[in-house]
C-alpha positions in Angstrom: 55.1 -109.4 -70.6 52.9 -110.7 -73.4 50.2 -111.5 -70.9 50.4 -107.9 -69.7 50.1 -106.5 -73.2 47.1 -108.8 -73.9 45.3 -107.5 -70.8 46.2 -104.0 -71.6 44.7 -104.4 -75.0 41.5 -105.9 -73.6 41.3 -103.0 -71.1 41.6 -100.4 -73.9 38.9 -102.2 -75.9 36.5 -102.4 -72.9 37.1 -98.7 -72.1 36.4 -97.8 -75.7 33.2 -99.8 -75.7 32.1 -98.2 -72.5 32.9 -94.7 -73.9 31.0 -95.5 -77.1 27.9 -96.7 -75.2 28.0 -93.7 -72.8 28.2 -91.2 -75.7 25.4 -93.0 -77.6 23.1 -93.0 -74.5 23.8 -89.5 -73.4 24.8 -86.6 -75.7 25.0 -88.7 -78.9 27.7 -88.4 -81.5 26.8 -85.1 -83.1 28.8 -83.0 -80.6 31.9 -84.8 -81.8 31.0 -85.3 -85.5 29.4 -81.9 -86.1 25.8 -80.8 -86.9 23.7 -82.9 -89.2 23.4 -81.0 -92.5 22.2 -81.7 -96.0 24.5 -81.0 -99.0 24.1 -77.6 -100.4 22.5 -77.1 -103.8 23.0 -74.5 -106.5 19.4 -73.3 -106.5 18.7 -69.6 -106.7 15.4 -67.9 -106.0 13.8 -65.7 -108.7 13.9 -62.0 -107.7 10.4 -60.6 -108.0 8.8 -57.5 -106.4 6.2 -59.8 -104.9 8.9 -61.8 -103.1 10.6 -58.7 -101.9 7.5 -57.4 -100.3 6.5 -60.8 -98.8 10.0 -61.2 -97.5 10.0 -57.7 -96.0 6.8 -58.5 -94.2 8.2 -61.7 -92.7 11.7 -60.3 -91.9 10.5 -57.0 -90.5 7.2 -57.9 -88.9 6.2 -61.6 -88.4 9.5 -63.3 -87.6 11.4 -60.2 -86.7 14.7 -61.1 -88.4 15.8 -57.5 -88.7 15.2 -56.9 -85.0 18.2 -59.1 -84.0 20.2 -58.5 -87.1 20.4 -54.7 -86.8 22.2 -52.3 -84.6 20.2 -50.8 -81.7 20.4 -47.8 -79.4 19.9 -50.0 -76.4 20.1 -47.1 -73.9 17.3 -45.2 -75.7 13.6 -45.6 -75.0 12.2 -48.5 -77.0 15.6 -49.7 -78.1 15.3 -48.3 -81.6 17.2 -49.6 -84.6 19.9 -47.2 -85.8 18.8 -45.9 -89.2 20.9 -47.3 -92.0 22.0 -50.4 -90.1 19.0 -52.6 -91.0 20.2 -56.2 -91.4 23.9 -55.3 -90.7 24.1 -57.5 -87.6 24.5 -56.9 -83.8 26.3 -58.2 -80.7 23.3 -59.4 -78.7 23.4 -57.7 -75.2 21.2 -60.0 -73.3 22.6 -61.4 -70.0 22.8 -65.0 -69.1 24.0 -66.2 -72.5 26.6 -69.0 -72.6 29.2 -66.8 -74.3 29.1 -64.0 -76.9 26.2 -64.4 -79.4 26.4 -62.3 -82.5 23.7 -61.9 -85.1 25.7 -61.6 -88.3 25.5 -59.0 -91.0 23.0 -60.3 -93.6 23.3 -57.4 -96.0 24.9 -58.1 -99.4 28.2 -56.6 -98.4 30.8 -59.1 -99.9 33.4 -58.6 -97.2 31.5 -58.2 -93.9 28.1 -59.5 -94.9 26.3 -62.2 -96.8 27.2 -60.9 -100.3 29.2 -64.1 -101.1 26.7 -66.5 -99.5 24.5 -68.6 -101.9 20.8 -68.6 -101.7 20.8 -72.1 -100.4 23.3 -71.3 -97.7 20.9 -68.6 -96.4 17.9 -70.9 -96.7 19.7 -73.7 -94.9 20.8 -71.3 -92.1 17.3 -69.9 -91.7 15.3 -73.1 -91.4 17.9 -75.8 -90.6 20.4 -74.1 -88.3 23.6 -74.8 -90.2 25.6 -71.6 -91.1 27.2 -70.9 -94.4 30.5 -72.2 -92.9 29.0 -75.5 -91.8 28.8 -74.7 -88.0 25.7 -75.2 -85.9 24.0 -71.9 -85.1 23.2 -71.1 -81.5 19.5 -71.8 -81.2 18.7 -68.3 -79.9 18.4 -68.0 -83.7 14.9 -69.6 -83.8 15.5 -72.0 -86.7 13.6 -74.7 -84.8 10.5 -72.5 -85.3 11.4 -71.5 -88.8 11.5 -75.1 -89.9 7.7 -74.6 -90.5 8.4 -71.6 -92.7 7.1 -72.5 -96.2 9.4 -72.9 -99.2 7.9 -69.8 -100.7 8.3 -67.8 -97.5 12.0 -68.7 -97.1 12.6 -67.9 -100.7 10.9 -64.5 -100.2 13.0 -63.8 -97.1 16.2 -64.6 -99.0 15.2 -62.4 -101.9 14.3 -59.5 -99.5 17.7 -59.8 -97.8 19.4 -59.6 -101.2 17.5 -56.3 -101.8 18.9 -54.6 -98.7 21.5 -51.9 -99.2 25.0 -53.4 -98.5 26.4 -52.2 -95.2 30.0 -52.7 -94.3 30.1 -53.5 -90.6 32.8 -55.6 -89.0 31.6 -57.8 -86.2 33.3 -60.4 -84.0 32.3 -64.0 -84.3 29.9 -65.9 -82.0 31.9 -67.6 -79.3 29.9 -70.1 -77.2 31.6 -71.6 -74.1 32.4 -75.2 -73.5 30.5 -77.6 -73.4 27.5 -75.7 -74.9 29.4 -75.0 -78.2 29.5 -78.7 -78.8 26.1 -79.7 -77.4 24.3 -77.3 -79.8 25.5 -79.5 -82.7 22.6 -81.8 -81.8 20.0 -79.2 -82.6 20.1 -78.7 -86.4 18.0 -81.0 -88.6 17.9 -81.1 -92.4 14.8 -80.3 -94.4 14.6 -82.8 -97.2 10.9 -82.5 -98.4 8.8 -79.6 -99.5 7.2 -77.3 -96.8 3.8 -76.0 -97.7 2.0 -72.8 -96.5 0.1 -73.6 -93.3 -1.7 -70.2 -93.2 -4.1 -71.3 -95.9 -6.6 -72.8 -93.6 -10.0 -71.9 -92.3 -9.2 -73.2 -88.8 -8.3 -69.9 -87.0 -6.6 -71.7 -84.1 -4.3 -73.8 -86.4 -3.5 -70.6 -88.4 -2.8 -68.8 -85.2 -0.5 -71.6 -84.0 1.5 -71.4 -87.2 1.9 -67.6 -87.0 2.7 -67.7 -83.2 5.4 -70.3 -84.0 7.0 -68.1 -86.7 6.9 -65.1 -84.4 8.7 -67.1 -81.7 6.3 -66.0 -78.9 6.9 -69.1 -76.9 10.6 -68.5 -76.6 10.0 -65.6 -74.2 6.6 -66.5 -72.8 7.1 -70.1 -71.9 9.3 -71.0 -68.9 12.4 -72.9 -69.9 15.1 -75.0 -68.1 18.4 -75.4 -69.9 16.8 -74.1 -73.1 13.9 -76.5 -73.1 10.3 -75.4 -72.6 8.5 -76.9 -69.6 5.5 -79.0 -70.7 2.1 -77.8 -69.5 3.3 -74.2 -69.1 3.0 -73.0 -72.6 2.7 -69.2 -72.7 2.5 -69.0 -68.9 5.3 -66.4 -68.8 8.1 -66.0 -66.2 11.1 -65.7 -68.4 13.5 -63.1 -66.9 15.3 -60.7 -69.2 17.8 -57.9 -68.6 19.1 -55.3 -71.2 20.6 -52.6 -69.1 17.4 -51.2 -67.6 16.7 -53.8 -64.9 15.1 -57.2 -64.9 11.7 -57.9 -66.4 9.7 -61.1 -66.5 7.6 -62.1 -69.5 3.8 -62.0 -69.0 1.5 -64.9 -68.7 -0.5 -64.9 -72.0 -3.0 -67.5 -71.0 -6.7 -66.8 -70.0 -5.8 -67.8 -66.4 -6.6 -65.1 -63.7 -2.8 -64.6 -63.4 -2.6 -64.0 -67.1 -4.7 -61.8 -69.5 -8.3 -63.0 -69.2 -9.5 -59.4 -69.5 -8.0 -59.0 -73.0 -10.6 -58.9 -75.7 -9.7 -58.8 -79.4 -9.7 -55.0 -79.6 -7.4 -54.7 -76.6 -5.0 -57.3 -77.9 -4.7 -55.5 -81.2 -4.2 -52.2 -79.4 -1.4 -53.6 -77.3 0.4 -55.2 -80.2 0.1 -52.0 -82.4 1.0 -49.5 -79.7 2.9 -51.2 -77.0 0.4 -49.9 -74.4 -2.1 -51.8 -72.2 -4.4 -48.8 -72.1 -2.2 -46.3 -70.1 0.5 -48.7 -69.2 3.5 -49.1 -71.4 5.1 -52.5 -72.0 8.7 -52.9 -71.3 10.9 -52.2 -74.3 12.3 -55.8 -74.3 8.9 -56.7 -75.9 9.7 -56.0 -79.6 6.5 -54.0 -80.3 8.5 -52.2 -83.0 8.4 -55.4 -84.9 5.0 -56.8 -84.2 3.2 -53.4 -84.7 3.7 -54.0 -88.4 1.6 -57.1 -88.4 -1.8 -56.9 -90.1 -4.9 -57.2 -88.0 -5.7 -60.5 -89.8 -2.4 -62.0 -88.7 -2.8 -60.7 -85.1 -6.4 -62.1 -85.0 -4.8 -65.6 -85.5 -2.6 -65.0 -82.5 -5.7 -64.1 -80.4 -7.5 -67.3 -81.4 -4.5 -69.4 -80.3 -3.9 -67.7 -77.0 -7.6 -67.8 -76.1 -7.4 -71.5 -76.4 -4.0 -71.9 -74.6 
């Protein structure tokens, strides 16, 4: 009997070791332990008119935060935002998601919004992917891109969000299916050192790369498998989307003959500002309502990068 107990104990230890090695070599321990997150601080960002305006430009134009975090008329042409709901959240209607993904209410409403969240909770969520409640955010929220957002830019976005009118809007919570709900815990990464402004450069391609990253262009225009971009196919298009009006594939933005080699700078600016390629309208899934607010200088940076893609 003692010998049986001894062998049983050895078997349990061996199985535990095998399990530990398998987890370490495959998914890692984060799905079990929770996302990697830095401790929150008590920092607050000074509210200034300059930050409100800078944050508005980033949230409403460059990074398009308000596009996902506002209620839309999805059945209407152009999928317009419902007036008065800016920043109040939305249940995202896109097909093929692993569960229900909800962009939360970011207005200062204390009961249904971010009114009780600290500045650092917002900043951590935006750039590091850990929510105010400590959970890993589904990476459809492009915090892996926003990691490159400068300290001043993230401060400005937070200050701008604080300036929005409080909107009371009850929304359900995000519910991601198993096992994805655990696997996404591997994605968040803490930011522990200052992030400088990468737009202050004379290199137009580097400046464009930074702006394209913050705009999240590659998420739609680079083919992906299981959420990972395919190397060598950057901006080659092919992502398929559906929002109630049929399927549409994202365009190839490279200079290849199957892409947009005929675009010059003037045509690119026209397309981004109007949503038309001469007489042809882009599908409404392309958020022209966001990017049309970009300045020509910012858009010229995009042109320089894509011309070298």
